[in-house]
N, C-alpha and C positions, 0 to 999 in steps of 0.2 A: 504494500500499499504506500502510495507517494505521501511524502510530507507535505502539509497546506503550505502553499507560496505565501510570503509576505513582502508584498510590493514596497519597495523602498520610498521613504518620504520623499515628496517632490522637493526639487532644488531651493525653491524660495521657501519652504517649510523649513529645511535644514540650515539656511541663512538665517532665518528669524531665531531658530533655536542657538546656533552659534553667537549671534548677537545678544540674546538675552543672557547667556552664559558669560560671554565677556562683559556685559555691564554689570552683572551681579559680581563678577571676581573684582572688577575694579571699584566697584561700590564698597564692598567688602575690605579692600586694600586702603582705602583713603581714612583719613583723620577725620575726627569730630572737631570741626571747627566752629560749631554754634554755642561753644560756650560763652554766655553773655558777659562782653567786657565792661560794659556799664551797669549791668545786672549786678557784677562782683564789685564794683567800686561802690553800689549804694548798699549792697550788704556789709561790707567792710566798714563803711561809715555808720552804718547802725550798730555794728559791734563794739566801735570806739564810744558811740554815746552810751552803749550799754555797760561797757567797763566801768567808765567814769558813774555813772547812776548805781552802778551795783556796789560800788566799793563806799558809797556814802550810806547805804541803807543799814538801820539800827538792829536787825536782825538777821540770823541766817536764812530764816525762812521767806524773808522779804528779798534777801540776795538771789535765792533760787527762783522765786517768782519773776525777777526781773530777765533771769537768764532763759528760762523757759519761754516767756513772751518774745523775747528776741529771737529765740531759735524758731519758733513759729512765724514770725513776721519774715524772717531772713529766708525762711522756706518758700512761703509764698511768693516773695519778690524775686527770688533765684527763678523758679518755676515759671511765673509769668513772663519774666523777660527772656528766659530760653525759648518759651513757645514762640515769642514776639519774633525773635531772631531767626527760630527756624522757619516761620511762616514767610518772612521777607525773602530769606534764601530760595524758598520752593517757589515764590511768587517772581523771583528774579531771573530763576532758572526755566522760568515758563511752565511750571506743574500748574495743573488744575486746579481752580477752586475746591476745597474740600478734599483734595488728593491725600496720599499717603504722607504725614509730617515726619515719622521717624525712620529714617534709611538705615542700613545696617550699622555704619559706625554710632548713630545715637543710640541704637539699642545695645550694642556691646558697651558704651559708656554708661548707660543708665544700669543697667544689669550689674554692672560691676562698682558701681558707686553706692547702691542703697543697702547692701548687705551690712556693711559696717556702720552704716548710719542707723539702722534699725536696731542693730545690736548694741550700739550706745544708748539708745533711747530705753532698750529692755534693762539694761545693765544700770542705769540710772535709776529707773524705777524700782528694781530689786534692791539696791542700796540704800536708796534715801526712804522708800515706802512711804509717799505723801499722804497715805490715809491712816498712818500710824496716829494715835493719840500722843505720842512722846516725840513728834517731828522734830521740835526744837530742841530736843536733847541728843536725837539721833545726828544733827547737822552739826558735828563738833569743828573747832578750827582747822584741825588737818585736813577733814573732810572737803571742807568749804574751800581751803586756801591751795589745796595740793592734788588730792585725790579725783574731785569732780573735773576741775580745770584740766589736769594732766590726760584724763580719761577721755574727756571730750576731744582735746586736741589730738591725742594718739588715734583714735577711731577716726576723726574726719581725716587724718593725715592717710590713714590706710586707706579709705574710701576716693580721696584724692589721687593718690599713687596709682592704685589698681586702675582706677576709670581712666587716668591719665595716661595710660599706656596705650588708648586708642585715640588721643587728642594731639594737640600741639605741645611741643617740648616744655613750654612755660607750666603748664599744668602739672605733670608728675613732678616737676622741681618744687612747685609750691608744695605739693603733698609731702615730700621729702622734709620741706622745712617746719611743716605741721609736727611731723613724727619726731624730729628733733627737739621742738619746744615741748611736746608732750613728755618725753622722756626726762627732760631737765625738769619740767613741773613736779613730775610724779616724785624725782629722786633729790632734789636739791630744795631743802627746808628754807634756805634763805630767801628763795624767789618767790614773787607775789602771784598768785592764780590770776587776779585780775589783769594785772599787768602783762601776763604772758599771753592771755586771751586777748588781750588789745593789740598786742603784736603780732599775733597771728590771724584771728579772725578780723581784725582790723587792718593793721598794716600789709600783711601778705597780701591781703585779698583786694586792698585799693591799688597797691602797687601791680600785681598780676593782671588787675582788670584793666588798669590803663592801658597797660601793654597790650593785650589783647584787643581791646577797642580800637587802637591805632594800627595793629598789624593784621588783623582779622575781621574787620567790618563791624565794628561797634560791640 
């Protein structure tokens, strides 16, 4: 019994398949350049204000509230400015309105960024236990000035460094700076946590944000 014949694909179908494969390969090899430079500047400025405000709080629980509010505000600001930059890039590239926003580099960046951030949030909840009636007693000076700032700097550095592998060089370099600040804050008791977070979340992000805005379109 003769085997069934399979007609080869038409030449134009093969050409389309080859073009699609080349396009996916090129897209996957590209860097994520939609990190919002001016968004980072805004997030950094917010952190500088938060560091000054938190250092003046009369109690550790109010200190914690300042930084939690800052984290929520910064996350929203960063997400909105990133989506705006992606939309602009898609529009300038001739993409259809309502088309796919997140290309392969964007998805790799986000999937590498969020695990460490989520881990940091869960560790903070576990350490602080905000629903505990003795919250004020749990927030010791060492926890407030070293452990929490060091933990946040360290895990944010992990997120930026790993996600930055799919972005422009300034991003992973910034992540390594955060890692260094986190280690110093955790193990050098003479350092002030608010000052170190102002340097990292404020200074680093403002500086890198200006660089990205000038070199990579806002």
